The first five atom37 places (N, CA, C, CB, O) and aatype in JSON, in Angstrom:
{
  "aatype": [12, 7, 9, 10, 7, 9, 3, 13, 7, 19, 1, 17, 9, 7, 9, 0, 9, 0, 6, 11, 14, 15, 18, 19, 0, 19, 14, 10, 7, 19, 9, 16, 14, 11, 3, 3, 0, 6, 10, 9, 0, 16, 10, 1, 11, 10, 19, 19, 6, 1, 6, 19, 6, 19, 9, 19, 19, 7, 10, 14, 10, 6, 15, 3, 7, 11, 11, 7, 11, 12, 0, 11, 6, 19, 9, 15, 1, 13, 11, 0, 9, 6, 7, 15, 9, 7, 0, 11, 9, 1, 13, 19, 3, 6, 1, 10, 16, 15, 11, 6, 0, 10, 2, 18, 10, 15, 1, 7, 19, 1, 7, 3, 11, 11, 11, 11, 1, 17, 12, 11, 9, 19, 3, 0, 9, 15, 0, 0, 10, 9, 10, 3, 19, 18, 19, 11, 1, 6, 10, 9, 11, 11],
  "atom_mask": [
    [1, 1, 1, 1, 1],
    [1, 1, 1, 0, 1],
    [1, 1, 1, 1, 1],
    [1, 1, 1, 1, 1],
    [1, 1, 1, 0, 1],
    [1, 1, 1, 1, 1],
    [1, 1, 1, 1, 1],
    [1, 1, 1, 1, 1],
    [1, 1, 1, 0, 1],
    [1, 1, 1, 1, 1],
    [1, 1, 1, 1, 1],
    [1, 1, 1, 1, 1],
    [1, 1, 1, 1, 1],
    [1, 1, 1, 0, 1],
    [1, 1, 1, 1, 1],
    [1, 1, 1, 1, 1],
    [1, 1, 1, 1, 1],
    [1, 1, 1, 1, 1],
    [1, 1, 1, 1, 1],
    [1, 1, 1, 1, 1],
    [1, 1, 1, 1, 1],
    [1, 1, 1, 1, 1],
    [1, 1, 1, 1, 1],
    [1, 1, 1, 1, 1],
    [1, 1, 1, 1, 1],
    [1, 1, 1, 1, 1],
    [1, 1, 1, 1, 1],
    [1, 1, 1, 1, 1],
    [1, 1, 1, 0, 1],
    [1, 1, 1, 1, 1],
    [1, 1, 1, 1, 1],
    [1, 1, 1, 1, 1],
    [1, 1, 1, 1, 1],
    [1, 1, 1, 1, 1],
    [1, 1, 1, 1, 1],
    [1, 1, 1, 1, 1],
    [1, 1, 1, 1, 1],
    [1, 1, 1, 1, 1],
    [1, 1, 1, 1, 1],
    [1, 1, 1, 1, 1],
    [1, 1, 1, 1, 1],
    [1, 1, 1, 1, 1],
    [1, 1, 1, 1, 1],
    [1, 1, 1, 1, 1],
    [1, 1, 1, 1, 1],
    [1, 1, 1, 1, 1],
    [1, 1, 1, 1, 1],
    [1, 1, 1, 1, 1],
    [1, 1, 1, 1, 1],
    [1, 1, 1, 1, 1],
    [1, 1, 1, 1, 1],
    [1, 1, 1, 1, 1],
    [1, 1, 1, 1, 1],
    [1, 1, 1, 1, 1],
    [1, 1, 1, 1, 1],
    [1, 1, 1, 1, 1],
    [1, 1, 1, 1, 1],
    [1, 1, 1, 0, 1],
    [1, 1, 1, 1, 1],
    [1, 1, 1, 1, 1],
    [1, 1, 1, 1, 1],
    [1, 1, 1, 1, 1],
    [1, 1, 1, 1, 1],
    [1, 1, 1, 1, 1],
    [1, 1, 1, 0, 1],
    [1, 1, 1, 1, 1],
    [1, 1, 1, 1, 1],
    [1, 1, 1, 0, 1],
    [1, 1, 1, 1, 1],
    [1, 1, 1, 1, 1],
    [1, 1, 1, 1, 1],
    [1, 1, 1, 1, 1],
    [1, 1, 1, 1, 1],
    [1, 1, 1, 1, 1],
    [1, 1, 1, 1, 1],
    [1, 1, 1, 1, 1],
    [1, 1, 1, 1, 1],
    [1, 1, 1, 1, 1],
    [1, 1, 1, 1, 1],
    [1, 1, 1, 1, 1],
    [1, 1, 1, 1, 1],
    [1, 1, 1, 1, 1],
    [1, 1, 1, 0, 1],
    [1, 1, 1, 1, 1],
    [1, 1, 1, 1, 1],
    [1, 1, 1, 0, 1],
    [1, 1, 1, 1, 1],
    [1, 1, 1, 1, 1],
    [1, 1, 1, 1, 1],
    [1, 1, 1, 1, 1],
    [1, 1, 1, 1, 1],
    [1, 1, 1, 1, 1],
    [1, 1, 1, 1, 1],
    [1, 1, 1, 1, 1],
    [1, 1, 1, 1, 1],
    [1, 1, 1, 1, 1],
    [1, 1, 1, 1, 1],
    [1, 1, 1, 1, 1],
    [1, 1, 1, 1, 1],
    [1, 1, 1, 1, 1],
    [1, 1, 1, 1, 1],
    [1, 1, 1, 1, 1],
    [1, 1, 1, 1, 1],
    [1, 1, 1, 1, 1],
    [1, 1, 1, 1, 1],
    [1, 1, 1, 1, 1],
    [1, 1, 1, 1, 1],
    [1, 1, 1, 0, 1],
    [1, 1, 1, 1, 1],
    [1, 1, 1, 1, 1],
    [1, 1, 1, 0, 1],
    [1, 1, 1, 1, 1],
    [1, 1, 1, 1, 1],
    [1, 1, 1, 1, 1],
    [1, 1, 1, 1, 1],
    [1, 1, 1, 1, 1],
    [1, 1, 1, 1, 1],
    [1, 1, 1, 1, 1],
    [1, 1, 1, 1, 1],
    [1, 1, 1, 1, 1],
    [1, 1, 1, 1, 1],
    [1, 1, 1, 1, 1],
    [1, 1, 1, 1, 1],
    [1, 1, 1, 1, 1],
    [1, 1, 1, 1, 1],
    [1, 1, 1, 1, 1],
    [1, 1, 1, 1, 1],
    [1, 1, 1, 1, 1],
    [1, 1, 1, 1, 1],
    [1, 1, 1, 1, 1],
    [1, 1, 1, 1, 1],
    [1, 1, 1, 1, 1],
    [1, 1, 1, 1, 1],
    [1, 1, 1, 1, 1],
    [1, 1, 1, 1, 1],
    [1, 1, 1, 1, 1],
    [1, 1, 1, 1, 1],
    [1, 1, 1, 1, 1],
    [1, 1, 1, 1, 1],
    [1, 1, 1, 1, 1],
    [1, 1, 1, 1, 1],
    [1, 1, 1, 1, 1]
  ],
  "atom_positions": [
    [[-108.35, -108.72, 64.03], [-107.41, -108.06, 63.0], [-106.24, -109.13, 62.77], [-106.78, -106.54, 63.57], [-105.7, -109.76, 63.68]],
    [[-105.95, -109.21, 61.52], [-104.75, -109.99, 61.17], [-103.73, -109.15, 60.53], [0.0, 0.0, 0.0], [-103.91, -108.03, 60.04]],
    [[-102.57, -109.87, 60.59], [-101.48, -109.06, 60.02], [-100.73, -110.15, 58.95], [-100.39, -108.43, 61.32], [-100.32, -111.22, 59.4]],
    [[-100.6, -109.87, 57.74], [-100.2, -110.83, 56.72], [-98.76, -110.58, 56.44], [-101.06, -110.74, 55.43], [-98.42, -109.4, 56.29]],
    [[-97.79, -111.62, 56.35], [-96.47, -111.49, 56.1], [-96.1, -111.88, 54.74], [0.0, 0.0, 0.0], [-96.74, -112.84, 54.3]],
    [[-95.3, -111.4, 54.04], [-94.86, -111.79, 52.6], [-93.45, -111.82, 52.57], [-95.36, -110.82, 51.49], [-92.78, -110.86, 52.94]],
    [[-92.94, -112.97, 52.11], [-91.5, -113.02, 51.48], [-91.67, -113.29, 49.94], [-90.55, -114.25, 52.19], [-92.11, -114.32, 49.42]],
    [[-91.23, -112.14, 49.33], [-91.41, -112.1, 47.85], [-90.0, -112.77, 47.29], [-91.69, -110.43, 47.28], [-88.89, -112.23, 47.2]],
    [[-90.37, -114.02, 46.96], [-89.34, -114.79, 46.27], [-89.26, -114.82, 44.86], [0.0, 0.0, 0.0], [-90.3, -114.53, 44.28]],
    [[-88.1, -115.15, 44.05], [-88.15, -115.29, 42.67], [-88.93, -116.26, 42.3], [-87.01, -115.47, 42.13], [-89.61, -115.99, 41.31]],
    [[-89.1, -117.5, 42.85], [-90.07, -118.37, 42.34], [-91.33, -118.45, 43.01], [-89.58, -119.58, 42.28], [-92.36, -118.69, 42.38]],
    [[-91.33, -118.27, 44.15], [-92.51, -118.32, 45.19], [-92.84, -117.04, 45.92], [-92.19, -119.35, 46.27], [-91.94, -116.21, 46.05]],
    [[-93.96, -116.8, 46.39], [-94.25, -115.8, 47.34], [-94.68, -116.52, 48.64], [-95.34, -114.82, 46.81], [-95.71, -117.2, 48.68]],
    [[-93.85, -116.36, 49.68], [-94.24, -117.04, 50.96], [-95.24, -116.01, 51.62], [0.0, 0.0, 0.0], [-95.17, -114.78, 51.51]],
    [[-96.23, -116.76, 52.36], [-97.29, -116.16, 53.08], [-97.27, -116.55, 54.39], [-98.52, -116.43, 52.55], [-97.12, -117.74, 54.68]],
    [[-97.43, -115.58, 55.36], [-97.73, -116.13, 56.8], [-98.7, -115.27, 57.32], [-96.49, -116.18, 57.8], [-99.0, -114.26, 56.68]],
    [[-99.28, -115.54, 58.5], [-100.54, -114.82, 59.19], [-100.18, -114.53, 60.78], [-102.0, -115.88, 59.09], [-99.59, -115.4, 61.42]],
    [[-100.48, -113.52, 61.26], [-100.45, -113.43, 62.68], [-102.0, -112.83, 63.04], [-99.12, -112.44, 63.19], [-102.5, -111.88, 62.45]],
    [[-102.51, -113.44, 63.93], [-103.91, -113.07, 64.3], [-104.15, -112.91, 65.89], [-104.88, -114.19, 63.73], [-103.49, -113.55, 66.71]],
    [[-105.15, -112.01, 66.24], [-105.58, -111.99, 67.67], [-105.8, -113.33, 68.17], [-106.84, -111.2, 67.87], [-106.11, -114.24, 67.4]],
    [[-105.65, -113.53, 69.51], [-105.12, -112.57, 70.41], [-103.59, -112.67, 70.63], [-105.84, -112.71, 71.68], [-102.95, -111.85, 71.28]],
    [[-103.07, -113.76, 70.04], [-101.59, -114.07, 70.31], [-100.64, -113.28, 69.36], [-101.32, -115.65, 70.13], [-99.52, -112.92, 69.74]],
    [[-101.1, -113.03, 68.14], [-100.29, -112.67, 67.13], [-99.0, -113.42, 66.86], [-100.03, -111.43, 67.33], [-98.0, -112.8, 66.52]],
    [[-98.99, -114.68, 66.97], [-98.01, -115.5, 66.63], [-97.89, -115.64, 65.21], [-98.17, -116.7, 67.23], [-98.95, -115.92, 64.65]],
    [[-96.82, -115.51, 64.42], [-96.6, -115.55, 63.14], [-96.62, -117.2, 62.75], [-95.23, -114.76, 62.85], [-95.93, -118.05, 63.31]],
    [[-97.52, -117.45, 61.73], [-97.78, -118.95, 61.34], [-97.61, -119.0, 59.84], [-99.33, -119.52, 61.79], [-98.39, -118.36, 59.13]],
    [[-96.64, -119.73, 59.32], [-96.74, -119.97, 57.79], [-98.03, -120.41, 57.33], [-95.78, -121.0, 57.34], [-98.67, -121.24, 57.97]],
    [[-98.47, -119.87, 56.22], [-99.67, -120.38, 55.42], [-99.3, -121.22, 54.24], [-100.53, -119.22, 54.91], [-99.97, -122.18, 53.88]],
    [[-98.12, -120.8, 53.62], [-97.73, -121.53, 52.33], [-97.27, -120.6, 51.37], [0.0, 0.0, 0.0], [-96.94, -119.46, 51.71]],
    [[-97.21, -121.03, 50.14], [-96.66, -120.23, 49.15], [-97.69, -120.05, 48.01], [-95.37, -120.83, 48.66], [-98.6, -120.86, 47.84]],
    [[-97.51, -118.86, 47.17], [-98.31, -118.68, 46.25], [-97.51, -118.29, 45.06], [-99.28, -117.8, 46.63], [-96.43, -117.74, 45.24]],
    [[-98.02, -118.59, 43.6], [-97.22, -118.4, 42.39], [-98.14, -117.56, 41.53], [-96.75, -119.8, 41.68], [-98.69, -118.15, 40.59]],
    [[-98.36, -116.4, 41.69], [-99.29, -115.67, 40.89], [-98.52, -115.38, 39.57], [-99.81, -114.34, 41.64], [-97.3, -115.18, 39.49]],
    [[-99.47, -115.4, 38.47], [-98.81, -115.28, 37.11], [-98.42, -113.86, 36.8], [-99.76, -115.79, 35.98], [-97.42, -113.59, 36.14]],
    [[-99.29, -112.91, 37.31], [-99.17, -111.56, 37.18], [-99.71, -110.71, 38.36], [-99.81, -111.21, 35.99], [-100.35, -111.26, 39.25]],
    [[-99.45, -109.36, 38.37], [-99.96, -108.48, 39.46], [-101.51, -108.64, 39.7], [-99.63, -106.97, 39.11], [-102.0, -108.71, 40.83]],
    [[-102.21, -108.71, 38.6], [-103.68, -108.85, 38.83], [-104.05, -110.31, 39.64], [-104.45, -108.79, 37.31], [-104.98, -110.32, 40.45]],
    [[-103.37, -111.36, 39.4], [-103.49, -112.58, 40.21], [-103.03, -112.24, 41.67], [-102.6, -113.77, 39.57], [-103.73, -112.53, 42.64]],
    [[-101.81, -111.61, 41.79], [-101.32, -111.32, 43.2], [-102.38, -110.54, 43.78], [-99.92, -110.54, 43.28], [-102.78, -110.99, 44.86]],
    [[-102.98, -109.43, 43.33], [-103.95, -108.57, 43.95], [-105.13, -109.4, 44.27], [-104.33, -107.39, 43.07], [-105.68, -109.28, 45.37]],
    [[-105.57, -110.26, 43.37], [-106.96, -111.01, 43.76], [-106.63, -112.07, 44.9], [-107.66, -111.86, 42.37], [-107.5, -112.35, 45.72]],
    [[-105.49, -112.6, 44.94], [-104.99, -113.59, 46.03], [-105.05, -112.71, 47.48], [-103.27, -114.18, 45.64], [-105.72, -112.94, 48.49]],
    [[-104.1, -111.61, 47.2], [-104.11, -110.87, 48.54], [-105.54, -110.26, 49.05], [-103.09, -109.67, 48.42], [-105.92, -110.32, 50.22]],
    [[-106.16, -109.74, 48.13], [-107.51, -109.16, 48.45], [-108.36, -110.36, 49.14], [-108.28, -108.55, 47.03], [-108.97, -110.09, 50.17]],
    [[-108.42, -111.57, 48.66], [-109.15, -112.65, 49.18], [-108.75, -113.02, 50.64], [-108.98, -113.81, 48.28], [-109.58, -113.25, 51.52]],
    [[-107.29, -113.04, 50.83], [-106.85, -113.26, 52.09], [-107.01, -112.04, 53.13], [-105.48, -113.65, 51.96], [-107.12, -112.24, 54.34]],
    [[-107.01, -110.9, 52.6], [-107.52, -109.53, 53.44], [-108.93, -109.8, 53.78], [-107.45, -108.02, 52.54], [-109.29, -109.44, 54.9]],
    [[-109.7, -110.3, 53.09], [-111.18, -110.23, 53.56], [-111.45, -111.49, 54.5], [-112.27, -110.25, 52.21], [-112.12, -111.36, 55.52]],
    [[-110.82, -112.88, 54.07], [-111.1, -113.88, 54.84], [-110.5, -113.76, 56.18], [-110.76, -115.0, 54.22], [-111.11, -114.26, 57.13]],
    [[-109.13, -113.02, 56.4], [-108.54, -113.18, 57.61], [-108.5, -111.79, 58.25], [-107.19, -113.83, 57.48], [-107.7, -111.49, 59.13]],
    [[-109.45, -110.94, 57.73], [-109.51, -109.58, 58.32], [-108.23, -109.05, 58.51], [-110.2, -109.55, 59.58], [-107.86, -108.8, 59.66]],
    [[-107.45, -108.82, 57.47], [-106.15, -108.23, 57.5], [-106.09, -106.74, 57.31], [-105.35, -108.86, 56.51], [-106.62, -106.17, 56.35]],
    [[-105.46, -106.17, 58.23], [-105.37, -104.63, 58.21], [-104.1, -104.22, 57.63], [-105.5, -103.99, 59.63], [-104.06, -103.26, 56.85]],
    [[-102.94, -104.94, 58.0], [-101.58, -104.66, 57.5], [-100.9, -105.86, 56.79], [-100.72, -104.22, 58.67], [-100.97, -107.0, 57.26]],
    [[-100.26, -105.57, 55.67], [-99.31, -106.53, 55.16], [-97.9, -106.1, 55.11], [-99.69, -106.91, 53.88], [-97.47, -105.07, 54.58]],
    [[-97.2, -107.05, 55.75], [-95.82, -106.81, 55.96], [-94.99, -107.48, 54.98], [-95.44, -107.21, 57.25], [-95.01, -108.71, 54.87]],
    [[-94.21, -106.67, 54.2], [-93.4, -107.36, 53.05], [-92.05, -107.14, 53.44], [-93.65, -106.78, 51.53], [-91.59, -106.1, 53.93]],
    [[-91.33, -108.42, 53.14], [-89.78, -108.46, 53.49], [-89.08, -107.56, 52.29], [0.0, 0.0, 0.0], [-89.24, -107.64, 51.07]],
    [[-88.39, -106.85, 52.94], [-87.43, -105.88, 52.1], [-86.0, -106.48, 51.79], [-87.19, -104.48, 52.93], [-85.27, -106.59, 52.77]],
    [[-85.53, -106.84, 50.69], [-84.36, -107.44, 50.41], [-83.31, -106.41, 50.4], [-84.43, -108.18, 49.18], [-82.86, -106.05, 49.31]],
    [[-82.9, -105.92, 51.4], [-81.84, -104.87, 51.49], [-80.53, -105.57, 51.25], [-81.83, -104.12, 52.91], [-80.34, -106.76, 51.49]],
    [[-79.65, -104.76, 50.75], [-78.23, -105.17, 50.59], [-77.48, -105.49, 51.97], [-77.47, -104.03, 49.83], [-77.93, -105.09, 53.04]],
    [[-76.45, -106.12, 51.87], [-75.68, -106.61, 53.13], [-75.37, -105.28, 54.0], [-74.18, -107.43, 52.69], [-75.32, -105.36, 55.22]],
    [[-75.2, -104.16, 53.38], [-74.85, -103.04, 54.03], [-76.06, -102.11, 54.7], [-74.08, -102.31, 53.07], [-75.89, -101.15, 55.44]],
    [[-77.27, -102.64, 54.27], [-78.49, -102.1, 54.81], [-79.08, -101.17, 53.77], [0.0, 0.0, 0.0], [-80.18, -100.66, 53.98]],
    [[-78.34, -100.89, 52.53], [-78.86, -99.94, 51.58], [-79.99, -100.66, 50.61], [-77.61, -99.34, 50.71], [-80.06, -101.89, 50.6]],
    [[-80.77, -99.95, 49.91], [-81.8, -100.3, 49.12], [-81.23, -100.56, 47.81], [-82.85, -99.3, 49.11], [-80.84, -99.6, 47.14]],
    [[-81.13, -101.89, 47.3], [-80.42, -102.07, 45.95], [-81.64, -102.2, 45.01], [0.0, 0.0, 0.0], [-82.74, -101.79, 45.38]],
    [[-81.45, -102.73, 43.84], [-82.5, -102.82, 42.68], [-83.53, -103.82, 43.31], [-81.84, -103.4, 41.11], [-84.69, -103.43, 43.17]],
    [[-83.41, -104.86, 43.88], [-84.45, -105.72, 44.23], [-85.32, -104.95, 45.29], [-83.89, -107.09, 44.75], [-86.53, -104.85, 45.13]],
    [[-84.69, -104.42, 46.34], [-85.49, -103.7, 47.19], [-86.41, -102.66, 46.68], [-84.72, -103.15, 48.06], [-87.58, -102.62, 47.06]],
    [[-85.92, -101.85, 45.86], [-86.63, -100.76, 45.15], [-87.76, -101.4, 44.4], [-85.67, -99.95, 44.17], [-88.88, -100.89, 44.49]],
    [[-87.55, -102.54, 43.61], [-88.5, -103.11, 42.89], [-89.71, -103.66, 43.7], [-87.89, -104.1, 42.15], [-90.86, -103.49, 43.31]],
    [[-89.4, -104.31, 44.8], [-90.34, -104.74, 45.75], [-91.17, -103.46, 46.24], [-89.59, -105.48, 46.93], [-92.4, -103.45, 46.13]],
    [[-90.56, -102.5, 46.71], [-91.28, -101.26, 47.16], [-92.22, -100.72, 46.18], [-90.33, -100.19, 47.49], [-93.36, -100.4, 46.51]],
    [[-91.76, -100.6, 44.89], [-92.44, -100.0, 43.84], [-93.62, -100.81, 43.35], [-91.51, -99.75, 42.77], [-94.67, -100.33, 42.91]],
    [[-93.33, -102.14, 43.48], [-94.54, -103.19, 43.15], [-95.61, -103.13, 44.13], [-94.06, -104.71, 43.12], [-96.8, -103.06, 43.82]],
    [[-95.13, -103.18, 45.4], [-96.24, -103.27, 46.51], [-97.01, -101.93, 46.62], [-95.58, -103.63, 48.0], [-98.24, -101.87, 46.73]],
    [[-96.19, -100.85, 46.58], [-96.81, -99.44, 46.67], [-97.96, -99.3, 45.44], [-95.53, -98.21, 46.51], [-99.04, -98.74, 45.57]],
    [[-97.52, -99.87, 44.35], [-98.62, -99.72, 43.14], [-99.81, -100.52, 43.46], [-98.06, -100.24, 41.66], [-100.9, -100.14, 43.04]],
    [[-99.7, -101.54, 44.11], [-100.95, -102.41, 44.29], [-101.51, -102.06, 45.69], [-100.6, -104.06, 44.17], [-102.6, -102.6, 45.9]],
    [[-101.07, -101.37, 46.6], [-101.47, -101.11, 47.92], [-102.91, -100.74, 47.88], [-100.63, -100.06, 48.57], [-103.69, -101.46, 48.5]],
    [[-103.36, -99.7, 47.24], [-104.65, -99.22, 47.16], [-105.77, -100.26, 46.6], [0.0, 0.0, 0.0], [-106.98, -100.07, 46.77]],
    [[-105.24, -101.35, 45.95], [-106.1, -102.3, 45.23], [-106.45, -103.52, 46.36], [-105.26, -102.89, 43.81], [-107.39, -104.3, 46.15]],
    [[-105.8, -103.58, 47.31], [-105.87, -104.77, 48.2], [-106.62, -104.6, 49.44], [-104.56, -105.2, 48.56], [-107.09, -105.58, 50.01]],
    [[-106.77, -103.35, 49.91], [-107.59, -103.2, 51.14], [-106.86, -103.35, 52.29], [0.0, 0.0, 0.0], [-107.55, -103.63, 53.27]],
    [[-105.53, -103.24, 52.49], [-104.7, -103.17, 53.62], [-103.61, -102.27, 53.39], [-104.21, -104.46, 53.98], [-103.29, -101.89, 52.26]],
    [[-102.98, -101.9, 54.51], [-101.91, -100.98, 54.6], [-100.71, -101.88, 54.26], [-101.81, -100.24, 56.05], [-100.76, -103.06, 54.63]],
    [[-99.63, -101.43, 53.58], [-98.34, -102.14, 53.29], [-97.18, -101.61, 54.24], [-97.93, -101.93, 51.72], [-97.0, -100.4, 54.41]],
    [[-96.49, -102.48, 54.77], [-95.38, -102.02, 55.68], [-94.23, -102.9, 55.12], [-95.69, -102.26, 57.39], [-94.43, -103.95, 54.51]],
    [[-93.01, -102.38, 55.38], [-91.65, -103.16, 54.82], [-90.92, -103.53, 56.08], [-90.59, -102.18, 53.79], [-90.96, -102.82, 57.08]],
    [[-90.24, -104.67, 56.01], [-89.36, -105.05, 57.15], [-88.14, -105.77, 56.5], [-90.14, -106.03, 58.26], [-88.24, -106.7, 55.7]],
    [[-87.06, -105.25, 56.92], [-85.7, -105.94, 56.61], [-85.68, -107.33, 56.6], [-84.68, -105.58, 57.54], [-85.9, -107.88, 57.68]],
    [[-85.44, -108.11, 55.5], [-85.52, -109.49, 55.43], [-84.23, -110.16, 55.23], [-86.39, -109.84, 54.43], [-84.18, -111.35, 54.92]],
    [[-83.12, -109.39, 55.41], [-81.93, -109.99, 55.22], [-81.68, -111.15, 56.16], [-80.93, -109.03, 55.31], [-81.77, -111.05, 57.39]],
    [[-81.34, -112.29, 55.51], [-80.82, -113.66, 56.07], [-82.02, -114.46, 56.58], [-79.73, -113.45, 57.32], [-81.8, -115.55, 57.11]],
    [[-83.39, -113.96, 56.44], [-84.6, -114.82, 56.93], [-84.57, -116.13, 55.98], [-86.16, -113.93, 56.78], [-84.79, -117.21, 56.53]],
    [[-84.32, -116.12, 54.72], [-84.42, -117.43, 54.0], [-83.26, -118.4, 54.51], [-84.29, -117.18, 52.37], [-83.53, -119.59, 54.69]],
    [[-82.06, -117.95, 54.73], [-80.97, -118.7, 55.27], [-81.52, -119.31, 56.7], [-79.61, -117.72, 55.42], [-81.42, -120.5, 56.99]],
    [[-82.07, -118.37, 57.51], [-82.47, -118.82, 58.75], [-83.43, -119.91, 58.82], [-82.94, -117.81, 59.41], [-83.39, -120.8, 59.67]],
    [[-84.43, -119.82, 57.74], [-85.46, -120.84, 57.61], [-84.91, -121.94, 57.07], [-86.58, -120.47, 56.84], [-85.14, -123.02, 57.62]],
    [[-84.22, -121.88, 56.1], [-83.41, -123.17, 55.53], [-82.69, -123.94, 56.66], [-82.23, -122.72, 54.41], [-82.74, -125.17, 56.78]],
    [[-82.07, -123.17, 57.41], [-81.03, -123.88, 58.54], [-81.99, -124.61, 59.48], [-80.02, -122.69, 59.52], [-81.8, -125.77, 59.85]],
    [[-83.15, -123.77, 59.88], [-84.13, -124.42, 60.75], [-84.77, -125.61, 60.27], [-85.13, -123.54, 61.05], [-85.05, -126.48, 61.1]],
    [[-85.06, -125.79, 59.03], [-85.85, -126.75, 58.34], [-84.82, -128.08, 58.13], [-86.43, -126.07, 56.88], [-85.15, -129.26, 58.3]],
    [[-83.64, -127.62, 57.76], [-82.77, -128.83, 57.36], [-81.85, -129.4, 58.46], [-81.86, -128.43, 56.17], [-80.85, -130.06, 58.17]],
    [[-82.2, -129.14, 59.69], [-81.28, -129.56, 60.79], [-81.27, -131.29, 60.59], [-81.92, -128.98, 62.45], [-82.29, -131.98, 60.52]],
    [[-80.07, -131.73, 60.54], [-80.06, -133.16, 60.37], [-80.03, -133.73, 59.08], [0.0, 0.0, 0.0], [-79.83, -134.94, 58.91]],
    [[-80.24, -132.78, 58.01], [-80.36, -133.24, 56.54], [-79.0, -132.75, 55.93], [-81.75, -132.55, 55.71], [-78.6, -131.6, 56.13]],
    [[-78.3, -133.67, 55.18], [-76.96, -133.14, 54.57], [-77.18, -132.82, 53.13], [-75.76, -134.21, 54.68], [-78.14, -133.19, 52.46]],
    [[-76.16, -132.08, 52.74], [-75.89, -131.76, 51.37], [-76.98, -131.2, 50.49], [0.0, 0.0, 0.0], [-77.83, -130.51, 51.05]],
    [[-77.08, -131.39, 49.25], [-78.07, -130.74, 48.31], [-79.47, -131.14, 48.67], [-77.8, -131.14, 46.82], [-80.41, -130.41, 48.36]],
    [[-79.64, -132.32, 49.33], [-80.83, -132.76, 49.56], [-81.71, -131.75, 50.43], [-80.67, -134.04, 50.15], [-82.91, -131.65, 50.19]],
    [[-81.17, -131.08, 51.32], [-81.99, -130.11, 52.05], [-82.42, -129.01, 51.21], [-81.28, -129.56, 53.2], [-83.52, -128.55, 51.5]],
    [[-81.78, -128.47, 50.18], [-82.23, -127.29, 49.46], [-83.37, -127.94, 48.57], [-80.98, -126.51, 48.58], [-84.44, -127.33, 48.51]],
    [[-83.24, -128.97, 47.95], [-84.32, -129.62, 47.06], [-85.5, -129.9, 47.83], [-83.87, -130.94, 46.4], [-86.63, -129.68, 47.38]],
    [[-85.28, -130.4, 49.03], [-86.48, -130.96, 49.88], [-87.34, -129.57, 50.3], [-85.88, -131.91, 51.38], [-88.56, -129.54, 50.16]],
    [[-86.62, -128.51, 50.8], [-87.3, -127.54, 51.58], [-87.48, -126.29, 50.86], [-86.64, -127.29, 52.79], [-88.11, -125.4, 51.42]],
    [[-86.93, -126.08, 49.54], [-87.01, -124.73, 49.04], [-88.39, -124.01, 48.92], [-86.42, -124.75, 47.77], [-88.51, -122.79, 49.05]],
    [[-89.4, -124.83, 48.67], [-90.8, -124.24, 48.55], [-91.15, -123.79, 49.81], [-91.88, -125.2, 48.04], [-91.67, -122.67, 49.82]],
    [[-91.0, -124.42, 51.01], [-91.61, -123.96, 52.2], [-90.57, -123.0, 52.9], [-92.05, -125.19, 53.12], [-90.95, -122.36, 53.89]],
    [[-89.4, -122.87, 52.48], [-88.59, -121.98, 53.04], [-89.14, -120.45, 52.86], [-87.24, -122.19, 52.45], [-89.04, -119.64, 53.79]],
    [[-89.76, -120.1, 51.56], [-90.51, -118.71, 51.58], [-91.54, -118.65, 52.65], [-91.26, -118.41, 50.2], [-91.6, -117.62, 53.31]],
    [[-92.34, -119.6, 52.9], [-93.46, -119.43, 53.88], [-92.89, -119.14, 55.25], [-94.39, -120.7, 53.93], [-93.29, -118.23, 55.97]],
    [[-91.84, -120.06, 55.59], [-91.15, -119.89, 57.05], [-90.47, -118.38, 56.98], [-89.84, -121.21, 57.36], [-90.51, -117.67, 57.99]],
    [[-89.95, -118.0, 55.94], [-89.42, -116.74, 55.91], [-90.32, -115.65, 56.08], [-88.76, -116.57, 54.8], [-90.05, -114.64, 56.72]],
    [[-91.5, -115.89, 55.43], [-92.61, -114.86, 55.75], [-92.91, -114.77, 57.15], [-93.9, -115.18, 55.07], [-93.12, -113.68, 57.68]],
    [[-92.94, -115.87, 57.77], [-93.32, -115.93, 59.32], [-92.17, -115.15, 60.04], [-93.44, -117.58, 59.94], [-92.44, -114.43, 61.0]],
    [[-90.95, -115.27, 59.62], [-89.89, -114.71, 60.41], [-89.9, -113.22, 60.22], [-88.54, -115.32, 60.04], [-89.56, -112.48, 61.14]],
    [[-90.28, -112.76, 59.08], [-90.46, -111.49, 58.8], [-91.52, -110.69, 59.49], [-90.63, -111.44, 57.56], [-91.35, -109.58, 59.99]],
    [[-92.74, -111.44, 59.48], [-93.96, -111.06, 60.3], [-93.62, -111.09, 61.77], [-95.18, -112.04, 60.01], [-93.98, -110.16, 62.49]],
    [[-92.99, -112.05, 62.22], [-92.37, -112.01, 63.72], [-91.81, -110.79, 64.22], [-91.27, -112.95, 63.87], [-92.08, -110.24, 65.29]],
    [[-90.86, -110.35, 63.17], [-90.05, -109.14, 63.54], [-90.98, -107.93, 63.61], [-88.89, -108.87, 62.48], [-90.87, -107.16, 64.57]],
    [[-91.89, -107.72, 62.64], [-92.8, -106.57, 62.67], [-93.72, -106.71, 63.92], [-93.64, -106.49, 61.33], [-94.0, -105.7, 64.57]],
    [[-94.2, -107.9, 64.25], [-95.19, -108.07, 65.42], [-94.47, -107.66, 66.79], [-95.73, -109.67, 65.51], [-95.02, -106.98, 67.66]],
    [[-93.38, -108.07, 66.84], [-92.54, -107.84, 68.04], [-92.28, -106.36, 68.04], [-91.16, -108.69, 68.03], [-92.6, -105.74, 69.05]],
    [[-91.76, -105.76, 67.09], [-91.4, -104.3, 67.05], [-92.72, -103.42, 67.42], [-90.81, -103.91, 65.51], [-92.63, -102.39, 68.1]],
    [[-93.9, -103.91, 66.92], [-95.14, -103.12, 67.02], [-95.61, -103.24, 68.51], [-96.28, -103.65, 65.98], [-95.98, -102.26, 69.17]],
    [[-95.56, -104.52, 68.98], [-96.07, -104.85, 70.28], [-95.13, -104.05, 71.38], [-96.06, -106.49, 70.48], [-95.66, -103.53, 72.36]],
    [[-93.8, -103.99, 71.17], [-93.04, -103.19, 72.1], [-93.25, -101.67, 72.07], [-91.65, -103.47, 71.87], [-93.0, -101.0, 73.08]],
    [[-93.68, -101.11, 70.97], [-94.15, -99.66, 70.95], [-95.43, -99.41, 71.9], [-94.54, -99.23, 69.41], [-95.62, -98.33, 72.46]],
    [[-96.21, -100.42, 72.02], [-97.52, -100.38, 72.86], [-97.3, -100.33, 74.28], [-98.41, -101.56, 72.62], [-98.25, -100.29, 75.05]]
  ]
}
């Protein structure tokens, strides 16, 4: 069984995977689907290839923990396609994961260079951080 992590960014969608037996969250990369049909096809392919049962989507909550416009849009979008991709959708608070990923990647790099150099991979690292939160939470339950 695999668990897929998603960081739904404005430009890119970061993807990460955690698989048996360790369930260590590993960034896979980013995707740039043109529309929901392409997003569904890409996710369906990953679900089949990686034997994914759960997709964990980062939920961009407001700083006070409330669901703002973007969080509601993410929930609506992924609930609408859940039946088409063959895996359950779960949501995890993603606040500060992009900042944490950028800080991790840019150690020793100064100024604007760090943003330009790492922005694409930040979403994949963020997806792994989101997935890691879910995996740890679910493993503690058991």
